[in-house]
DRENLUM-398041 format. One record per residue (C-alpha): chain; x, y, z. Coordinates in Angstrom, 3 decimals. Layout:
# residues N
{cadena=A	c1=X	c2=Y	c3=Z};
...
//
This chain:
# residues 353
{cadena=A	c1=-49.341	c2=-61.547	c3=-32.569};
{cadena=A	c1=-49.828	c2=-63.539	c3=-35.717};
{cadena=A	c1=-47.729	c2=-64.270	c3=-38.767};
{cadena=A	c1=-46.855	c2=-67.091	c3=-41.130};
{cadena=A	c1=-44.264	c2=-69.252	c3=-39.387};
{cadena=A	c1=-42.182	c2=-72.134	c3=-40.657};
{cadena=A	c1=-43.414	c2=-75.572	c3=-39.601};
{cadena=A	c1=-40.248	c2=-77.520	c3=-40.394};
{cadena=A	c1=-38.213	c2=-78.957	c3=-37.533};
{cadena=A	c1=-35.181	c2=-76.837	c3=-36.702};
{cadena=A	c1=-31.842	c2=-78.297	c3=-37.775};
{cadena=A	c1=-29.340	c2=-79.576	c3=-35.258};
{cadena=A	c1=-27.228	c2=-76.609	c3=-34.293};
{cadena=A	c1=-24.079	c2=-75.924	c3=-32.284};
{cadena=A	c1=-24.576	c2=-74.740	c3=-28.675};
{cadena=A	c1=-25.269	c2=-71.143	c3=-27.693};
{cadena=A	c1=-22.409	c2=-69.022	c3=-26.337};
{cadena=A	c1=-23.319	c2=-67.246	c3=-23.071};
{cadena=A	c1=-20.993	c2=-64.454	c3=-21.943};
{cadena=A	c1=-19.971	c2=-63.836	c3=-18.320};
{cadena=A	c1=-21.257	c2=-60.263	c3=-18.001};
{cadena=A	c1=-20.189	c2=-58.144	c3=-15.044};
{cadena=A	c1=-18.582	c2=-60.537	c3=-12.512};
{cadena=A	c1=-19.685	c2=-58.426	c3=-9.537};
{cadena=A	c1=-23.306	c2=-58.498	c3=-10.709};
{cadena=A	c1=-25.921	c2=-61.220	c3=-11.024};
{cadena=A	c1=-24.714	c2=-62.705	c3=-14.339};
{cadena=A	c1=-22.934	c2=-65.666	c3=-12.771};
{cadena=A	c1=-25.911	c2=-66.550	c3=-10.602};
{cadena=A	c1=-28.211	c2=-66.236	c3=-13.612};
{cadena=A	c1=-26.018	c2=-68.611	c3=-15.620};
{cadena=A	c1=-26.210	c2=-71.201	c3=-12.843};
{cadena=A	c1=-29.979	c2=-70.854	c3=-12.476};
{cadena=A	c1=-30.463	c2=-70.991	c3=-16.242};
{cadena=A	c1=-28.672	c2=-74.340	c3=-16.410};
{cadena=A	c1=-30.844	c2=-75.700	c3=-13.588};
{cadena=A	c1=-33.949	c2=-74.681	c3=-15.517};
{cadena=A	c1=-32.837	c2=-75.926	c3=-18.946};
{cadena=A	c1=-30.578	c2=-78.933	c3=-18.335};
{cadena=A	c1=-33.328	c2=-81.409	c3=-19.282};
{cadena=A	c1=-34.808	c2=-79.485	c3=-22.193};
{cadena=A	c1=-34.136	c2=-76.372	c3=-24.209};
{cadena=A	c1=-31.110	c2=-75.146	c3=-26.139};
{cadena=A	c1=-27.698	c2=-76.384	c3=-25.065};
{cadena=A	c1=-25.380	c2=-73.554	c3=-24.051};
{cadena=A	c1=-21.932	c2=-73.037	c3=-22.616};
{cadena=A	c1=-20.599	c2=-70.095	c3=-20.611};
{cadena=A	c1=-17.436	c2=-68.142	c3=-21.356};
{cadena=A	c1=-16.421	c2=-67.568	c3=-17.756};
{cadena=A	c1=-14.087	c2=-68.662	c3=-14.974};
{cadena=A	c1=-15.197	c2=-72.108	c3=-13.798};
{cadena=A	c1=-13.699	c2=-71.487	c3=-10.345};
{cadena=A	c1=-15.827	c2=-68.390	c3=-9.899};
{cadena=A	c1=-19.008	c2=-70.165	c3=-10.942};
{cadena=A	c1=-18.312	c2=-73.111	c3=-8.652};
{cadena=A	c1=-17.799	c2=-70.718	c3=-5.734};
{cadena=A	c1=-21.074	c2=-68.952	c3=-6.549};
{cadena=A	c1=-22.918	c2=-72.270	c3=-6.683};
{cadena=A	c1=-21.626	c2=-73.130	c3=-3.208};
{cadena=A	c1=-22.383	c2=-69.666	c3=-1.834};
{cadena=A	c1=-25.989	c2=-69.708	c3=-3.033};
{cadena=A	c1=-26.570	c2=-73.420	c3=-2.330};
{cadena=A	c1=-27.263	c2=-74.217	c3=-5.973};
{cadena=A	c1=-26.763	c2=-77.831	c3=-7.009};
{cadena=A	c1=-24.869	c2=-76.992	c3=-10.192};
{cadena=A	c1=-21.787	c2=-79.051	c3=-11.094};
{cadena=A	c1=-19.463	c2=-76.920	c3=-13.233};
{cadena=A	c1=-17.275	c2=-78.560	c3=-15.872};
{cadena=A	c1=-14.565	c2=-76.842	c3=-17.891};
{cadena=A	c1=-14.585	c2=-77.771	c3=-21.591};
{cadena=A	c1=-11.880	c2=-77.411	c3=-24.224};
{cadena=A	c1=-14.204	c2=-76.498	c3=-27.099};
{cadena=A	c1=-17.884	c2=-75.703	c3=-27.701};
{cadena=A	c1=-18.376	c2=-79.092	c3=-29.343};
{cadena=A	c1=-17.981	c2=-80.721	c3=-25.920};
{cadena=A	c1=-20.906	c2=-78.787	c3=-24.416};
{cadena=A	c1=-23.632	c2=-81.137	c3=-25.609};
{cadena=A	c1=-21.890	c2=-84.157	c3=-24.067};
{cadena=A	c1=-21.828	c2=-82.715	c3=-20.554};
{cadena=A	c1=-24.862	c2=-80.404	c3=-20.525};
{cadena=A	c1=-27.306	c2=-82.825	c3=-18.925};
{cadena=A	c1=-24.995	c2=-83.347	c3=-15.968};
{cadena=A	c1=-22.971	c2=-80.154	c3=-15.596};
{cadena=A	c1=-22.791	c2=-76.547	c3=-16.714};
{cadena=A	c1=-20.184	c2=-76.419	c3=-19.514};
{cadena=A	c1=-17.686	c2=-73.576	c3=-19.128};
{cadena=A	c1=-15.153	c2=-72.477	c3=-21.717};
{cadena=A	c1=-12.490	c2=-71.297	c3=-19.332};
{cadena=A	c1=-11.516	c2=-67.638	c3=-19.009};
{cadena=A	c1=-9.152	c2=-66.916	c3=-16.151};
{cadena=A	c1=-10.102	c2=-64.033	c3=-13.891};
{cadena=A	c1=-6.806	c2=-62.927	c3=-12.376};
{cadena=A	c1=-8.473	c2=-60.243	c3=-10.275};
{cadena=A	c1=-10.466	c2=-61.070	c3=-7.151};
{cadena=A	c1=-14.211	c2=-60.500	c3=-7.518};
{cadena=A	c1=-16.359	c2=-59.069	c3=-4.741};
{cadena=A	c1=-20.072	c2=-59.227	c3=-5.436};
{cadena=A	c1=-21.783	c2=-55.824	c3=-5.704};
{cadena=A	c1=-18.399	c2=-54.077	c3=-6.057};
{cadena=A	c1=-17.225	c2=-53.902	c3=-9.681};
{cadena=A	c1=-13.508	c2=-53.605	c3=-10.313};
{cadena=A	c1=-11.642	c2=-52.362	c3=-13.407};
{cadena=A	c1=-9.343	c2=-55.361	c3=-12.948};
{cadena=A	c1=-11.991	c2=-57.661	c3=-14.452};
{cadena=A	c1=-12.840	c2=-55.477	c3=-17.448};
{cadena=A	c1=-10.494	c2=-57.062	c3=-19.990};
{cadena=A	c1=-11.807	c2=-60.548	c3=-19.205};
{cadena=A	c1=-15.404	c2=-59.341	c3=-19.593};
{cadena=A	c1=-14.558	c2=-57.812	c3=-22.974};
{cadena=A	c1=-12.714	c2=-60.968	c3=-24.031};
{cadena=A	c1=-15.778	c2=-63.046	c3=-23.142};
{cadena=A	c1=-17.865	c2=-61.056	c3=-25.622};
{cadena=A	c1=-15.180	c2=-61.042	c3=-28.282};
{cadena=A	c1=-14.655	c2=-64.805	c3=-28.088};
{cadena=A	c1=-18.405	c2=-65.555	c3=-28.086};
{cadena=A	c1=-18.791	c2=-63.590	c3=-31.313};
{cadena=A	c1=-15.763	c2=-65.244	c3=-32.914};
{cadena=A	c1=-17.027	c2=-68.716	c3=-32.049};
{cadena=A	c1=-20.451	c2=-67.881	c3=-33.473};
{cadena=A	c1=-19.027	c2=-66.430	c3=-36.656};
{cadena=A	c1=-16.877	c2=-69.506	c3=-37.301};
{cadena=A	c1=-19.797	c2=-71.860	c3=-36.696};
{cadena=A	c1=-18.726	c2=-73.369	c3=-33.354};
{cadena=A	c1=-21.633	c2=-71.634	c3=-31.604};
{cadena=A	c1=-25.059	c2=-70.912	c3=-33.070};
{cadena=A	c1=-25.782	c2=-67.595	c3=-31.311};
{cadena=A	c1=-24.486	c2=-65.135	c3=-28.739};
{cadena=A	c1=-26.400	c2=-64.560	c3=-25.502};
{cadena=A	c1=-24.935	c2=-61.775	c3=-23.386};
{cadena=A	c1=-25.192	c2=-61.365	c3=-19.642};
{cadena=A	c1=-25.449	c2=-57.702	c3=-18.528};
{cadena=A	c1=-22.281	c2=-55.613	c3=-18.377};
{cadena=A	c1=-21.353	c2=-52.629	c3=-16.191};
{cadena=A	c1=-20.371	c2=-50.205	c3=-18.937};
{cadena=A	c1=-18.782	c2=-47.636	c3=-16.626};
{cadena=A	c1=-16.224	c2=-50.244	c3=-15.518};
{cadena=A	c1=-15.357	c2=-51.153	c3=-19.091};
{cadena=A	c1=-14.880	c2=-47.501	c3=-20.038};
{cadena=A	c1=-12.109	c2=-47.299	c3=-17.461};
{cadena=A	c1=-10.290	c2=-50.090	c3=-19.293};
{cadena=A	c1=-10.446	c2=-48.267	c3=-22.613};
{cadena=A	c1=-13.679	c2=-49.764	c3=-23.937};
{cadena=A	c1=-14.548	c2=-47.314	c3=-26.701};
{cadena=A	c1=-18.195	c2=-48.199	c3=-27.334};
{cadena=A	c1=-21.421	c2=-46.950	c3=-25.725};
{cadena=A	c1=-22.512	c2=-50.524	c3=-25.047};
{cadena=A	c1=-22.896	c2=-54.081	c3=-26.291};
{cadena=A	c1=-24.698	c2=-53.144	c3=-29.492};
{cadena=A	c1=-22.017	c2=-50.881	c3=-30.910};
{cadena=A	c1=-19.248	c2=-53.298	c3=-29.912};
{cadena=A	c1=-21.036	c2=-56.196	c3=-31.581};
{cadena=A	c1=-21.456	c2=-54.188	c3=-34.785};
{cadena=A	c1=-17.735	c2=-53.392	c3=-34.725};
{cadena=A	c1=-16.910	c2=-57.082	c3=-34.280};
{cadena=A	c1=-19.149	c2=-57.805	c3=-37.269};
{cadena=A	c1=-17.092	c2=-55.459	c3=-39.428};
{cadena=A	c1=-18.753	c2=-52.121	c3=-38.690};
{cadena=A	c1=-21.321	c2=-50.226	c3=-40.789};
{cadena=A	c1=-18.982	c2=-50.327	c3=-43.783};
{cadena=A	c1=-19.512	c2=-54.095	c3=-43.932};
{cadena=A	c1=-23.147	c2=-53.566	c3=-44.905};
{cadena=A	c1=-24.407	c2=-54.747	c3=-41.520};
{cadena=A	c1=-26.316	c2=-52.697	c3=-38.988};
{cadena=A	c1=-27.322	c2=-52.986	c3=-35.355};
{cadena=A	c1=-30.922	c2=-52.212	c3=-34.491};
{cadena=A	c1=-32.369	c2=-52.930	c3=-31.060};
{cadena=A	c1=-35.581	c2=-54.907	c3=-30.692};
{cadena=A	c1=-37.268	c2=-55.715	c3=-27.403};
{cadena=A	c1=-39.346	c2=-58.856	c3=-27.747};
{cadena=A	c1=-41.804	c2=-60.773	c3=-25.609};
{cadena=A	c1=-44.582	c2=-63.227	c3=-26.496};
{cadena=A	c1=-47.079	c2=-60.353	c3=-26.572};
{cadena=A	c1=-45.165	c2=-57.524	c3=-28.209};
{cadena=A	c1=-42.117	c2=-56.661	c3=-30.305};
{cadena=A	c1=-40.865	c2=-53.084	c3=-30.376};
{cadena=A	c1=-38.034	c2=-51.356	c3=-32.243};
{cadena=A	c1=-36.984	c2=-47.843	c3=-31.150};
{cadena=A	c1=-35.661	c2=-45.668	c3=-33.987};
{cadena=A	c1=-33.356	c2=-43.903	c3=-31.523};
{cadena=A	c1=-32.024	c2=-45.467	c3=-28.360};
{cadena=A	c1=-29.885	c2=-43.754	c3=-25.738};
{cadena=A	c1=-30.470	c2=-40.113	c3=-26.611};
{cadena=A	c1=-31.990	c2=-37.345	c3=-24.499};
{cadena=A	c1=-35.603	c2=-36.916	c3=-25.566};
{cadena=A	c1=-34.987	c2=-33.413	c3=-26.924};
{cadena=A	c1=-32.138	c2=-34.712	c3=-29.087};
{cadena=A	c1=-34.095	c2=-37.784	c3=-30.204};
{cadena=A	c1=-36.900	c2=-35.560	c3=-31.507};
{cadena=A	c1=-34.514	c2=-33.095	c3=-33.133};
{cadena=A	c1=-32.681	c2=-35.874	c3=-34.974};
{cadena=A	c1=-35.759	c2=-37.856	c3=-36.035};
{cadena=A	c1=-35.913	c2=-38.287	c3=-39.802};
{cadena=A	c1=-37.826	c2=-40.249	c3=-42.394};
{cadena=A	c1=-34.548	c2=-41.865	c3=-43.406};
{cadena=A	c1=-33.944	c2=-43.144	c3=-39.864};
{cadena=A	c1=-37.464	c2=-44.594	c3=-39.638};
{cadena=A	c1=-37.071	c2=-46.323	c3=-43.007};
{cadena=A	c1=-33.651	c2=-47.736	c3=-42.118};
{cadena=A	c1=-34.796	c2=-49.215	c3=-38.783};
{cadena=A	c1=-37.983	c2=-50.551	c3=-40.357};
{cadena=A	c1=-36.173	c2=-52.278	c3=-43.190};
{cadena=A	c1=-33.791	c2=-54.029	c3=-40.811};
{cadena=A	c1=-36.752	c2=-55.059	c3=-38.649};
{cadena=A	c1=-38.701	c2=-56.335	c3=-41.655};
{cadena=A	c1=-35.779	c2=-58.447	c3=-42.877};
{cadena=A	c1=-35.217	c2=-59.889	c3=-39.388};
{cadena=A	c1=-38.886	c2=-60.742	c3=-38.900};
{cadena=A	c1=-38.785	c2=-62.748	c3=-42.131};
{cadena=A	c1=-35.432	c2=-64.464	c3=-41.712};
{cadena=A	c1=-35.055	c2=-64.866	c3=-37.956};
{cadena=A	c1=-38.626	c2=-64.913	c3=-36.648};
{cadena=A	c1=-39.997	c2=-66.894	c3=-39.586};
{cadena=A	c1=-42.821	c2=-64.451	c3=-40.399};
{cadena=A	c1=-43.500	c2=-64.609	c3=-44.128};
{cadena=A	c1=-45.275	c2=-61.263	c3=-44.496};
{cadena=A	c1=-44.387	c2=-58.980	c3=-41.574};
{cadena=A	c1=-46.670	c2=-56.114	c3=-40.633};
{cadena=A	c1=-45.092	c2=-53.000	c3=-39.152};
{cadena=A	c1=-47.016	c2=-50.412	c3=-37.145};
{cadena=A	c1=-45.216	c2=-47.065	c3=-37.088};
{cadena=A	c1=-46.001	c2=-44.915	c3=-34.068};
{cadena=A	c1=-46.728	c2=-41.236	c3=-34.177};
{cadena=A	c1=-44.664	c2=-38.824	c3=-32.147};
{cadena=A	c1=-47.190	c2=-36.394	c3=-30.750};
{cadena=A	c1=-50.408	c2=-36.842	c3=-28.747};
{cadena=A	c1=-53.154	c2=-38.235	c3=-30.988};
{cadena=A	c1=-50.478	c2=-38.680	c3=-33.684};
{cadena=A	c1=-50.483	c2=-34.927	c3=-34.218};
{cadena=A	c1=-54.219	c2=-34.425	c3=-34.921};
{cadena=A	c1=-53.511	c2=-33.613	c3=-38.594};
{cadena=A	c1=-50.843	c2=-31.121	c3=-37.628};
{cadena=A	c1=-52.672	c2=-29.250	c3=-34.885};
{cadena=A	c1=-50.616	c2=-30.947	c3=-32.147};
{cadena=A	c1=-47.341	c2=-31.080	c3=-34.045};
{cadena=A	c1=-46.399	c2=-31.624	c3=-37.661};
{cadena=A	c1=-43.764	c2=-34.361	c3=-37.385};
{cadena=A	c1=-46.309	c2=-36.975	c3=-38.460};
{cadena=A	c1=-46.949	c2=-35.031	c3=-41.675};
{cadena=A	c1=-43.353	c2=-34.021	c3=-42.381};
{cadena=A	c1=-41.467	c2=-37.122	c3=-41.260};
{cadena=A	c1=-43.524	c2=-40.159	c3=-40.305};
{cadena=A	c1=-46.043	c2=-40.297	c3=-43.166};
{cadena=A	c1=-43.349	c2=-39.915	c3=-45.862};
{cadena=A	c1=-41.368	c2=-42.713	c3=-44.210};
{cadena=A	c1=-44.415	c2=-44.994	c3=-44.291};
{cadena=A	c1=-45.034	c2=-44.132	c3=-47.951};
{cadena=A	c1=-41.405	c2=-44.976	c3=-48.716};
{cadena=A	c1=-41.721	c2=-48.336	c3=-46.974};
{cadena=A	c1=-44.924	c2=-49.180	c3=-48.812};
{cadena=A	c1=-43.260	c2=-48.308	c3=-52.119};
{cadena=A	c1=-40.639	c2=-50.919	c3=-51.241};
{cadena=A	c1=-43.350	c2=-53.541	c3=-50.760};
{cadena=A	c1=-43.285	c2=-53.475	c3=-46.961};
{cadena=A	c1=-46.616	c2=-53.705	c3=-45.111};
{cadena=A	c1=-46.228	c2=-50.590	c3=-42.963};
{cadena=A	c1=-49.124	c2=-48.709	c3=-41.399};
{cadena=A	c1=-49.522	c2=-45.541	c3=-39.373};
{cadena=A	c1=-48.820	c2=-43.146	c3=-37.931};
{cadena=A	c1=-50.518	c2=-44.972	c3=-35.071};
{cadena=A	c1=-51.733	c2=-43.027	c3=-32.063};
{cadena=A	c1=-49.094	c2=-43.890	c3=-29.447};
{cadena=A	c1=-51.435	c2=-44.149	c3=-26.465};
{cadena=A	c1=-53.760	c2=-46.689	c3=-28.105};
{cadena=A	c1=-51.502	c2=-48.907	c3=-30.210};
{cadena=A	c1=-50.306	c2=-51.202	c3=-27.406};
{cadena=A	c1=-53.568	c2=-52.411	c3=-25.864};
{cadena=A	c1=-54.663	c2=-56.023	c3=-26.234};
{cadena=A	c1=-57.049	c2=-55.352	c3=-29.101};
{cadena=A	c1=-54.493	c2=-53.440	c3=-31.174};
{cadena=A	c1=-51.445	c2=-55.689	c3=-30.845};
{cadena=A	c1=-52.731	c2=-58.561	c3=-33.045};
{cadena=A	c1=-52.850	c2=-56.129	c3=-35.989};
{cadena=A	c1=-49.061	c2=-55.948	c3=-36.363};
{cadena=A	c1=-45.926	c2=-58.041	c3=-35.868};
{cadena=A	c1=-43.660	c2=-55.258	c3=-34.614};
{cadena=A	c1=-44.107	c2=-51.654	c3=-33.545};
{cadena=A	c1=-41.639	c2=-49.107	c3=-34.871};
{cadena=A	c1=-41.323	c2=-46.534	c3=-32.100};
{cadena=A	c1=-39.716	c2=-43.130	c3=-32.431};
{cadena=A	c1=-37.713	c2=-42.934	c3=-29.225};
{cadena=A	c1=-36.476	c2=-45.159	c3=-26.405};
{cadena=A	c1=-39.227	c2=-44.928	c3=-23.795};
{cadena=A	c1=-42.058	c2=-45.048	c3=-26.326};
{cadena=A	c1=-40.877	c2=-48.601	c3=-27.050};
{cadena=A	c1=-39.674	c2=-49.818	c3=-23.689};
{cadena=A	c1=-42.473	c2=-48.623	c3=-21.410};
{cadena=A	c1=-45.214	c2=-50.778	c3=-22.988};
{cadena=A	c1=-42.911	c2=-53.788	c3=-23.379};
{cadena=A	c1=-41.747	c2=-53.704	c3=-19.773};
{cadena=A	c1=-45.258	c2=-53.030	c3=-18.498};
{cadena=A	c1=-46.586	c2=-56.089	c3=-20.311};
{cadena=A	c1=-43.694	c2=-58.434	c3=-19.469};
{cadena=A	c1=-41.092	c2=-56.959	c3=-17.139};
{cadena=A	c1=-39.276	c2=-60.226	c3=-16.417};
{cadena=A	c1=-39.667	c2=-61.939	c3=-19.782};
{cadena=A	c1=-38.548	c2=-59.237	c3=-22.212};
{cadena=A	c1=-35.553	c2=-59.999	c3=-24.422};
{cadena=A	c1=-33.162	c2=-57.582	c3=-26.096};
{cadena=A	c1=-32.450	c2=-58.747	c3=-29.659};
{cadena=A	c1=-29.886	c2=-57.062	c3=-31.899};
{cadena=A	c1=-31.182	c2=-57.063	c3=-35.471};
{cadena=A	c1=-29.058	c2=-56.617	c3=-38.585};
{cadena=A	c1=-25.944	c2=-58.509	c3=-37.468};
{cadena=A	c1=-24.518	c2=-61.520	c3=-39.338};
{cadena=A	c1=-25.075	c2=-63.584	c3=-36.186};
{cadena=A	c1=-27.918	c2=-63.933	c3=-33.682};
{cadena=A	c1=-27.534	c2=-62.019	c3=-30.425};
{cadena=A	c1=-29.992	c2=-61.834	c3=-27.541};
{cadena=A	c1=-29.725	c2=-60.553	c3=-23.999};
{cadena=A	c1=-31.904	c2=-60.248	c3=-20.909};
{cadena=A	c1=-33.650	c2=-56.904	c3=-20.748};
{cadena=A	c1=-32.201	c2=-55.767	c3=-17.436};
{cadena=A	c1=-28.936	c2=-54.625	c3=-15.908};
{cadena=A	c1=-26.305	c2=-56.035	c3=-13.589};
{cadena=A	c1=-28.437	c2=-55.606	c3=-10.417};
{cadena=A	c1=-25.439	c2=-54.870	c3=-8.207};
{cadena=A	c1=-27.771	c2=-54.077	c3=-5.309};
{cadena=A	c1=-28.944	c2=-57.702	c3=-5.010};
{cadena=A	c1=-25.858	c2=-59.544	c3=-6.269};
{cadena=A	c1=-24.950	c2=-60.798	c3=-2.776};
{cadena=A	c1=-28.438	c2=-62.032	c3=-1.913};
{cadena=A	c1=-28.878	c2=-65.113	c3=-4.096};
{cadena=A	c1=-32.318	c2=-64.080	c3=-5.309};
{cadena=A	c1=-31.687	c2=-63.106	c3=-8.933};
{cadena=A	c1=-34.661	c2=-63.782	c3=-11.212};
{cadena=A	c1=-33.530	c2=-65.755	c3=-14.315};
{cadena=A	c1=-36.749	c2=-65.380	c3=-16.353};
{cadena=A	c1=-35.347	c2=-62.811	c3=-18.798};
{cadena=A	c1=-32.122	c2=-64.762	c3=-19.362};
{cadena=A	c1=-34.123	c2=-67.957	c3=-19.881};
{cadena=A	c1=-36.292	c2=-66.142	c3=-22.420};
{cadena=A	c1=-33.141	c2=-64.826	c3=-24.118};
{cadena=A	c1=-31.665	c2=-68.330	c3=-24.320};
{cadena=A	c1=-34.885	c2=-69.842	c3=-25.673};
{cadena=A	c1=-35.348	c2=-67.067	c3=-28.227};
{cadena=A	c1=-31.726	c2=-67.280	c3=-29.357};
{cadena=A	c1=-32.214	c2=-70.983	c3=-30.041};
{cadena=A	c1=-35.346	c2=-70.325	c3=-32.088};
{cadena=A	c1=-33.832	c2=-67.448	c3=-34.054};
{cadena=A	c1=-30.672	c2=-69.408	c3=-34.813};
{cadena=A	c1=-32.742	c2=-72.341	c3=-36.078};
{cadena=A	c1=-34.899	c2=-70.079	c3=-38.241};
{cadena=A	c1=-31.853	c2=-68.293	c3=-39.619};
{cadena=A	c1=-30.180	c2=-71.598	c3=-40.458};
{cadena=A	c1=-33.292	c2=-72.702	c3=-42.347};
{cadena=A	c1=-33.866	c2=-69.388	c3=-44.150};
{cadena=A	c1=-32.569	c2=-68.573	c3=-47.645};
{cadena=A	c1=-29.304	c2=-66.685	c3=-47.415};
{cadena=A	c1=-29.701	c2=-62.915	c3=-47.692};
{cadena=A	c1=-27.200	c2=-60.233	c3=-48.556};
{cadena=A	c1=-26.000	c2=-58.088	c3=-45.613};
{cadena=A	c1=-28.482	c2=-55.323	c3=-44.898};
{cadena=A	c1=-31.145	c2=-56.825	c3=-47.187};
//
């Protein structure tokens, strides 16, 4: 993908805040492996976790990772080259790998809450979240479908003027689904021009401010085979998608489409846009994960802080085996550092602009 990017050196920034994720999953192991891979270069980060737990994991999996508790994020840079900095959260409940327990849920939630607070007050430059086991959190009264909705609430909710739009990003492709975790029938029934415009505008603003692309190009997918064949294979492109694109163009946004969904993701098509606006979950995630299963990053657009996450779950089935693949978390850490630097260098924008 191409686009005008800033050439200036990124400013010195506070460290990244990495949450613990589900303690019975692979998040702790990933944090240890990420430090091993980035201790000599890359963004400095600290983990909001229990240092005793991480030390025990390092011993269990024979990882040469010294763990050092820190009193504040500002201490992370001083110790990062020699030890994994941990802002201590006490887990009072015993953790058994591969077996989540409701007793850890409040600490997991507190890890996210504190990471956001530290980022909003400037002590951290971005939030990177390890995967959570949502079903466990629900049992503790967690009232949100997932990370994204909780993060928006911590940012002040929709009434604050902020939004939360999911992007999946890799070096070869960026995709934004207009709807996320809805049954396909419901996603189609609820599709509207307004929803396409709203997601596209948030994406456009983020591509400029966070990704440093001066003039973003958006490719809006069609819904039906062959993008509807002028209405013969469905009229959603005529009734919904085309009016949304016209609306975006009237706002000065370089939006094109409706693109034929089965041809817009091949190697020759991808250089023609900076992000694909997809109309439902799998239309976005299938091509991204096919192209880069281990390196995809979940980015939440529209928040007043940068948030990234690996594009996978807690992997409870392999949590005891010591073979977790850190590539997606490493990509999330690296991208968070870049986005935070770009955002710091960008002109300040009004929420939702």
